C-alpha positions as a Markdown table, in Angstrom:
| # | Residue | x | y | z |
|---|---|---|---|---|
| 1 | Met | -19.9 | -1.5 | -65.6 |
| 2 | Ser | -17.6 | -3.8 | -63.6 |
| 3 | Phe | -18.1 | -5.0 | -60.0 |
| 4 | Val | -15.3 | -5.7 | -57.6 |
| 5 | His | -15.6 | -8.8 | -55.4 |
| 6 | Leu | -15.4 | -7.9 | -51.8 |
| 7 | Ala | -13.1 | -10.8 | -50.9 |
| 8 | Ser | -10.5 | -9.4 | -53.3 |
| 9 | Ala | -10.6 | -5.8 | -51.9 |
| 10 | Pro | -7.4 | -4.9 | -50.0 |
| 11 | Tyr | -9.3 | -3.4 | -47.0 |
| 12 | Pro | -9.7 | -4.9 | -43.6 |
| 13 | Phe | -13.5 | -4.6 | -43.5 |
| 14 | Ala | -13.8 | -6.7 | -46.7 |
| 15 | Ala | -12.2 | -9.8 | -44.9 |
| 16 | Pro | -14.6 | -12.7 | -44.1 |
| 17 | Leu | -15.7 | -13.1 | -40.5 |
| 18 | Phe | -13.3 | -15.1 | -38.3 |
| 19 | Ala | -10.7 | -15.0 | -41.2 |
| 20 | Ser | -8.3 | -12.9 | -39.1 |
| 21 | Thr | -5.7 | -14.7 | -37.1 |
| 22 | Gly | -6.6 | -12.5 | -34.1 |
| 23 | Gln | -10.0 | -14.3 | -33.6 |
| 24 | Gly | -8.8 | -17.8 | -33.0 |
| 25 | Thr | -8.9 | -20.3 | -30.1 |
| 26 | Arg | -5.9 | -18.6 | -28.4 |
| 27 | Gln | -7.5 | -15.2 | -28.3 |
| 28 | Phe | -10.8 | -16.6 | -26.9 |
| 29 | Ala | -8.8 | -18.5 | -24.3 |
| 30 | Glu | -6.9 | -15.4 | -23.3 |
| 31 | Leu | -10.2 | -13.5 | -22.8 |
| 32 | Gly | -11.5 | -16.4 | -20.7 |
| 33 | Ile | -8.5 | -16.3 | -18.5 |
| 34 | Ala | -8.9 | -12.6 | -18.1 |
| 35 | Leu | -12.5 | -13.2 | -17.2 |
| 36 | Leu | -11.6 | -15.8 | -14.6 |
| 37 | Leu | -8.8 | -13.8 | -12.9 |
| 38 | Ser | -10.6 | -10.5 | -12.8 |
| 39 | Ser | -13.7 | -12.2 | -11.4 |
| 40 | Leu | -11.6 | -13.7 | -8.6 |
| 41 | Ile | -10.3 | -10.2 | -7.7 |
| 42 | Gly | -13.8 | -8.7 | -8.0 |
| 43 | Leu | -15.3 | -11.4 | -5.9 |
| 44 | Glu | -12.9 | -10.7 | -3.1 |
| 45 | Arg | -13.9 | -7.0 | -3.3 |
| 46 | Glu | -17.6 | -7.9 | -3.4 |
| 47 | Val | -17.3 | -10.0 | -0.3 |
| 48 | Arg | -15.8 | -7.1 | 1.6 |
| 49 | Gln | -18.5 | -4.8 | 0.3 |
| 50 | Lys | -16.3 | -2.4 | -1.4 |
| 51 | Ser | -17.6 | 0.3 | -3.8 |
| 52 | Ala | -16.2 | -1.5 | -6.8 |
| 53 | Gly | -17.1 | -5.1 | -6.7 |
| 54 | Leu | -17.5 | -8.2 | -8.9 |
| 55 | Arg | -19.0 | -6.6 | -12.0 |
| 56 | Thr | -16.7 | -3.6 | -12.1 |
| 57 | His | -13.5 | -5.6 | -11.8 |
| 58 | Thr | -14.7 | -8.2 | -14.2 |
| 59 | Leu | -15.6 | -5.7 | -16.9 |
| 60 | Val | -12.3 | -3.8 | -16.3 |
| 61 | Gly | -10.2 | -7.0 | -16.7 |
| 62 | Val | -12.1 | -8.4 | -19.8 |
| 63 | Gly | -12.2 | -4.9 | -21.4 |
| 64 | Ser | -8.4 | -4.5 | -20.9 |
| 65 | Ala | -7.8 | -7.9 | -22.4 |
| 66 | Leu | -9.9 | -7.1 | -25.4 |
| 67 | Phe | -8.2 | -3.8 | -26.0 |
| 68 | Met | -4.9 | -5.7 | -26.0 |
| 69 | Glu | -6.2 | -8.2 | -28.5 |
| 70 | Val | -7.3 | -5.4 | -30.7 |
| 71 | Ser | -4.0 | -3.6 | -30.3 |
| 72 | Ile | -2.0 | -6.7 | -31.3 |
| 73 | His | -4.2 | -8.3 | -33.9 |
| 74 | Gly | -6.8 | -5.8 | -35.0 |
| 75 | Phe | -4.6 | -3.8 | -37.4 |
| 76 | Gly | -2.6 | -6.6 | -38.9 |
| 77 | Ser | -4.2 | -6.2 | -42.3 |
| 78 | Met | -3.1 | -2.6 | -42.4 |
| 79 | Thr | 0.6 | -3.5 | -42.4 |
| 80 | Gly | 2.4 | -3.1 | -45.7 |
| 81 | Leu | 0.1 | -0.3 | -46.9 |
| 82 | Asp | 1.8 | 2.9 | -48.0 |
| 83 | Gly | 2.0 | 5.5 | -45.2 |
| 84 | Val | 0.9 | 3.1 | -42.5 |
| 85 | Ala | 3.1 | 2.4 | -39.5 |
| 86 | Leu | 1.8 | -0.1 | -36.9 |
| 87 | Asp | 2.6 | 0.5 | -33.2 |
| 88 | Pro | 0.7 | -2.1 | -31.0 |
| 89 | Ser | 1.8 | -0.3 | -27.8 |
| 90 | Arg | -0.3 | 2.8 | -28.5 |
| 91 | Val | -3.6 | 1.2 | -27.5 |
| 92 | Ala | -1.9 | -0.3 | -24.4 |
| 93 | Ala | -0.6 | 3.1 | -23.3 |
| 94 | Gln | -4.1 | 4.5 | -23.6 |
| 95 | Ile | -5.5 | 1.8 | -21.4 |
| 96 | Val | -3.1 | 2.7 | -18.6 |
| 97 | Ser | -4.1 | 6.4 | -18.9 |
| 98 | Gly | -7.8 | 5.8 | -19.2 |
| 99 | Ile | -8.1 | 3.5 | -16.2 |
| 100 | Gly | -7.1 | 6.4 | -14.0 |
| 101 | Phe | -10.6 | 8.0 | -14.5 |
| 102 | Ile | -12.2 | 5.0 | -12.8 |
| 103 | Gly | -9.7 | 4.8 | -10.1 |
| 104 | Gly | -9.9 | 8.5 | -9.4 |
| 105 | Gly | -13.7 | 8.3 | -9.0 |
| 106 | Leu | -13.3 | 5.7 | -6.2 |
| 107 | Ile | -11.1 | 7.8 | -4.0 |
| 108 | Phe | -12.9 | 10.2 | -1.7 |
| 109 | Val | -12.3 | 12.1 | 1.6 |
| 110 | Arg | -14.6 | 11.7 | 4.6 |
| 111 | Arg | -13.9 | 13.5 | 7.8 |
| 112 | Asp | -10.3 | 14.1 | 6.9 |
| 113 | Ala | -9.7 | 10.4 | 6.1 |
| 114 | Val | -9.0 | 9.2 | 2.6 |
| 115 | Arg | -11.1 | 6.3 | 1.5 |
| 116 | Gly | -11.0 | 4.0 | -1.6 |
| 117 | Leu | -7.2 | 4.0 | -2.2 |
| 118 | Thr | -7.0 | 0.2 | -2.0 |
| 119 | Thr | -10.0 | -0.3 | -4.2 |
| 120 | Ala | -8.6 | 2.1 | -6.8 |
| 121 | Ala | -5.3 | 0.3 | -6.7 |
| 122 | Thr | -7.1 | -3.0 | -7.2 |
| 123 | Ile | -8.9 | -1.6 | -10.3 |
| 124 | Trp | -5.5 | -0.6 | -11.6 |
| 125 | Leu | -4.1 | -4.1 | -10.9 |
| 126 | Thr | -7.1 | -5.8 | -12.5 |
| 127 | Cys | -6.5 | -3.7 | -15.6 |
| 128 | Ala | -2.9 | -4.9 | -15.7 |
| 129 | Val | -4.0 | -8.5 | -15.3 |
| 130 | Gly | -6.4 | -8.1 | -18.2 |
| 131 | Met | -3.7 | -6.5 | -20.4 |
| 132 | Ala | -1.3 | -9.4 | -19.5 |
| 133 | Cys | -3.9 | -12.0 | -20.5 |
| 134 | Gly | -4.7 | -10.2 | -23.7 |
| 135 | Gly | -1.1 | -9.7 | -24.5 |
| 136 | Gly | -0.4 | -13.4 | -24.4 |
| 137 | Leu | 1.1 | -13.4 | -20.9 |
| 138 | Pro | -1.5 | -15.3 | -18.8 |
| 139 | Leu | 1.1 | -16.7 | -16.3 |
| 140 | Leu | 2.1 | -13.1 | -15.4 |
| 141 | Gly | -1.6 | -12.3 | -15.0 |
| 142 | Leu | -2.1 | -15.3 | -12.7 |
| 143 | Ala | 1.0 | -14.3 | -10.7 |
| 144 | Ala | -0.4 | -10.7 | -10.3 |
| 145 | Thr | -3.7 | -12.1 | -9.1 |
| 146 | Leu | -2.0 | -14.2 | -6.5 |
| 147 | Val | -0.1 | -11.1 | -5.4 |
| 148 | His | -3.4 | -9.3 | -5.0 |
| 149 | Phe | -4.7 | -11.9 | -2.6 |
| 150 | Leu | -1.4 | -12.0 | -0.7 |
| 151 | Val | -1.4 | -8.2 | -0.2 |
| 152 | Val | -5.1 | -7.7 | 0.5 |
| 153 | Arg | -5.6 | -10.8 | 2.7 |
| 154 | Gly | -2.2 | -11.5 | 4.1 |
| 155 | Phe | -0.7 | -8.1 | 4.8 |
| 156 | Pro | -3.5 | -7.0 | 7.3 |
| 157 | Lys | -2.6 | -10.0 | 9.4 |
| 158 | Val | 1.0 | -9.1 | 9.4 |
| 159 | Thr | 0.3 | -5.4 | 10.3 |
| 160 | Arg | -2.0 | -6.5 | 13.2 |
| 161 | Arg | 0.8 | -8.8 | 14.5 |
| 162 | Leu | 3.3 | -6.0 | 14.3 |
| 163 | Ala | 0.9 | -3.6 | 16.0 |
| 164 | Ser | 0.6 | -6.1 | 18.9 |
| 165 | Met | 4.4 | -6.1 | 19.4 |
| 166 | Pro | 5.9 | -3.9 | 22.2 |
| 167 | Ser | 6.5 | -0.4 | 20.9 |
| 168 | Val | 9.3 | 1.9 | 21.8 |
| 169 | Glu | 8.3 | 4.3 | 24.6 |
| 170 | Gln | 9.9 | 7.7 | 24.8 |
| 171 | Val | 9.4 | 9.4 | 28.2 |
| 172 | Glu | 10.4 | 12.6 | 29.9 |
| 173 | Leu | 11.2 | 12.0 | 33.6 |
| 174 | Arg | 11.2 | 15.2 | 35.6 |
| 175 | Leu | 12.7 | 15.1 | 39.1 |
| 176 | Ser | 13.0 | 17.6 | 41.9 |
| 177 | Tyr | 15.7 | 16.4 | 44.4 |
| 178 | Arg | 18.2 | 17.4 | 47.0 |
| 179 | Thr | 21.5 | 18.5 | 45.6 |
| 180 | Arg | 25.0 | 17.2 | 46.6 |
| 181 | Ser | 23.5 | 13.9 | 47.7 |
| 182 | Gly | 24.5 | 11.7 | 44.8 |
| 183 | Leu | 20.9 | 11.1 | 43.8 |
| 184 | Leu | 21.3 | 12.0 | 40.2 |
| 185 | Gly | 23.9 | 9.2 | 39.6 |
| 186 | Arg | 21.6 | 6.7 | 41.4 |
| 187 | Val | 18.7 | 7.8 | 39.3 |
| 188 | Leu | 20.6 | 7.3 | 36.1 |
| 189 | Glu | 21.8 | 3.9 | 37.3 |
| 190 | Leu | 18.2 | 2.9 | 38.1 |
| 191 | Cys | 17.0 | 3.9 | 34.7 |
| 192 | Thr | 19.6 | 1.9 | 32.8 |
| 193 | Ser | 19.1 | -1.1 | 35.0 |
| 194 | Arg | 15.4 | -1.1 | 34.1 |
| 195 | Gly | 16.2 | -1.2 | 30.4 |
| 196 | Phe | 15.8 | 2.4 | 29.5 |
| 197 | Leu | 18.3 | 4.4 | 27.4 |
| 198 | Val | 19.1 | 7.9 | 28.7 |
| 199 | Thr | 19.2 | 10.1 | 25.6 |
| 200 | Asp | 19.4 | 13.5 | 27.3 |
| 201 | Val | 19.8 | 15.1 | 30.6 |
| 202 | Gln | 18.7 | 18.7 | 31.2 |
| 203 | Val | 19.1 | 20.6 | 34.5 |
| 204 | Asp | 16.4 | 23.2 | 34.6 |
| 205 | Ser | 17.3 | 25.0 | 37.8 |
| 206 | Ala | 19.4 | 24.8 | 40.9 |
| 207 | Glu | 18.8 | 26.7 | 44.1 |
| 208 | Gly | 20.8 | 27.2 | 47.3 |
| 209 | Glu | 24.0 | 25.8 | 48.5 |
| 210 | Ala | 24.6 | 22.4 | 50.0 |
| 211 | Gly | 21.3 | 20.7 | 50.8 |
| 212 | Gly | 19.5 | 22.8 | 48.2 |
| 213 | Gln | 17.1 | 21.7 | 45.6 |
| 214 | Ala | 17.5 | 21.1 | 41.8 |
| 215 | Ala | 15.2 | 20.1 | 39.0 |
| 216 | Val | 16.3 | 17.9 | 36.1 |
| 217 | Val | 14.6 | 16.4 | 33.0 |
| 218 | Leu | 15.7 | 13.0 | 31.8 |
| 219 | Arg | 14.7 | 11.8 | 28.3 |
| 220 | Leu | 14.5 | 8.0 | 28.2 |
| 221 | Glu | 13.7 | 5.4 | 25.6 |
| 222 | Gly | 12.7 | 1.8 | 26.3 |
| 223 | Lys | 10.1 | -0.9 | 25.6 |
| 224 | Gly | 8.9 | -1.2 | 29.1 |
| 225 | Ser | 6.6 | 0.9 | 31.2 |
| 226 | Ala | 8.1 | 3.8 | 33.1 |
| 227 | His | 5.4 | 3.9 | 35.8 |
| 228 | Pro | 7.1 | 1.4 | 38.1 |
| 229 | Leu | 10.2 | 3.6 | 37.8 |
| 230 | Val | 8.2 | 6.6 | 39.0 |
| 231 | Glu | 6.7 | 4.7 | 41.9 |
| 232 | Glu | 10.1 | 3.6 | 43.2 |
| 233 | Leu | 11.6 | 7.1 | 42.9 |
| 234 | Thr | 8.7 | 8.6 | 44.9 |
| 235 | Asp | 9.8 | 6.6 | 47.9 |
| 236 | Trp | 13.4 | 7.7 | 47.8 |
| 237 | Asp | 14.8 | 10.0 | 50.4 |
| 238 | Gly | 15.8 | 13.3 | 49.0 |
| 239 | Val | 13.4 | 13.1 | 46.0 |
| 240 | Phe | 10.8 | 15.9 | 46.4 |
| 241 | Glu | 8.8 | 15.5 | 43.2 |
| 242 | Val | 8.5 | 13.1 | 40.3 |
| 243 | Gly | 6.7 | 13.7 | 37.0 |
| 244 | Leu | 6.3 | 11.7 | 33.9 |
| 245 | Arg | 5.4 | 12.6 | 30.3 |
| 246 | Ser | 5.4 | 9.9 | 27.7 |
| 247 | His | 4.3 | 9.2 | 24.1 |
| 248 | Arg | 4.5 | 6.0 | 22.1 |
| 249 | Glu | 6.2 | 5.8 | 18.7 |
| 250 | Ser | 5.3 | 2.8 | 16.6 |
| 251 | Thr | 8.1 | 0.5 | 15.4 |
| 252 | Glu | 6.3 | -0.2 | 12.1 |
């Protein structure tokens, strides 16, 4: 009866511990970088008291990096065997698909408002950072981490500044005035001099002959307030009634 030495067996489980090239200093360093970067992202989420915080993001990042290491180095001993074709991208593709389950669980609707979209996107980004580190692309992972802080921390300041900027005001100015007195032309001139663009003029009705009454609706656009315009028109002779209807449209 003969015995086969395990070291000589052509199977991956027979290889000595740490003998694989996928368990060297570089791989441990890549896992360490994934740990650091994913922890930074998770810490930012933890400080803001989001549903997925430090632990979730760290585990997602390190786990994604480990999956990439296994995908790249874990099956190297199987190459060269009959009927075996190695495709390192298969595991990576499954990571991208699988992370959607965690992201989907973070999104919920409360009172017709969707919550958790940014946190779910951050989980997705952390997964990509871990994959980049595990795939030997730590500089790309670092760049993606910096992008995360730029978007999450910097963009809200930009949007708040844009929101404080003057917005375009669209108003409907309704006038009732005496006809055949040249008032409509003067009203149009006043609106343009105050910085408003006249986009439409609609005459609703006209009654009587000379000295009769007419109603007109002017649609205006501008960045200023139209209330001073109404106050001035109220004091004009021949203007019987002035009405204003406005709504703001954000420039963002």
